[in-house]
C-alpha positions as CSV (number, residue, x, y, z in Angstrom):
1,M,18.9,-9.2,18.1
2,N,18.5,-11.3,15.0
3,I,21.7,-12.6,13.1
4,T,21.7,-14.1,9.6
5,K,24.3,-15.0,7.2
6,L,24.9,-14.2,3.5
7,S,24.6,-17.3,1.2
8,S,27.2,-18.1,-1.7
9,K,24.6,-17.3,-3.9
10,G,24.0,-13.6,-2.3
11,Q,20.8,-14.7,-0.5
12,V,19.9,-13.5,3.2
13,I,17.2,-15.3,5.3
14,I,15.0,-13.0,7.0
15,P,14.4,-14.3,10.6
16,K,10.9,-15.9,11.0
17,P,10.1,-13.5,13.7
18,L,10.9,-10.4,11.9
19,R,8.8,-11.9,8.7
20,T,5.9,-12.8,11.1
21,S,5.9,-9.2,12.5
22,H,6.0,-7.5,9.2
23,H,3.5,-10.0,7.6
24,W,5.8,-10.9,4.8
25,E,5.1,-14.0,3.2
26,V,6.7,-16.3,0.6
27,G,7.0,-14.2,-2.7
28,Q,6.9,-10.8,-1.0
29,E,8.8,-8.2,-3.0
30,L,11.0,-6.1,-1.2
31,I,12.8,-2.8,-2.3
32,V,16.4,-2.6,-1.4
33,V,17.7,1.0,-0.4
34,D,21.4,1.3,-0.2
35,F,22.4,3.6,2.3
36,G,26.3,3.4,1.9
37,D,27.1,1.5,5.2
38,G,24.1,-0.9,5.2
39,I,20.7,-1.3,3.2
40,L,17.1,-1.0,4.1
41,L,14.6,-3.4,2.9
42,K,11.1,-2.0,2.3
43,P,7.9,-4.2,1.1
44,K,7.0,-3.1,-2.5
45,T,3.5,-1.8,-2.4
46,P,1.2,-3.0,-4.8
47,F,0.5,0.7,-6.3
48,E,3.1,2.9,-7.8
49,E,3.8,5.9,-5.5
50,T,1.9,9.0,-6.6
51,S,1.7,12.8,-5.7
52,I,-1.5,14.5,-4.8
53,R,-1.2,16.5,-7.9
54,D,-1.5,12.8,-9.9
55,V,-4.6,11.9,-8.1
56,A,-6.3,15.4,-7.6
57,S,-6.9,15.7,-11.2
58,C,-9.6,12.9,-10.8
59,L,-11.6,15.5,-8.6
60,R,-12.1,18.2,-11.6
61,F,-16.1,18.1,-11.9
62,T,-17.5,20.3,-14.5
63,G,-21.6,19.7,-13.8
64,Q,-23.6,21.3,-11.3
65,A,-22.9,20.7,-8.0
66,K,-25.0,18.4,-5.8
67,S,-26.6,19.3,-2.6
68,L,-26.2,17.7,0.6
69,E,-29.7,16.1,0.6
70,D,-28.9,14.7,-3.1
71,M,-25.8,13.1,-1.6
72,E,-27.5,11.8,1.3
73,A,-30.5,10.5,-0.7
74,A,-27.5,8.5,-2.9
75,I,-26.0,7.2,0.0
76,S,-29.3,6.0,1.5
77,L,-30.4,4.5,-1.6
78,G,-27.1,2.5,-2.0
79,I,-27.4,1.1,1.6
80,K,-31.0,0.0,0.8
81,D,-29.8,-1.6,-2.6
82,K,-26.7,-3.4,-0.6
83,Y,-29.0,-5.0,2.2
84,K,-32.0,-6.0,0.4
């Protein structure tokens, strides 16, 4: 068990083993969730949370469908270009 203290400025030091195991570096932003009898610290992600509805709209395609052969040819061309 790790124990820490609340400073006069309201700061809490997260013990090094916990920072290391969670890969938290200096400047890591944390979300504080209040549960009434305690709090939860979660790392803030670099992207906003989205729903499937938010991202699925980018899947709307109105052109002619590509064949599997067309897709494989495009992938092959991309690989050849990358490793020239």
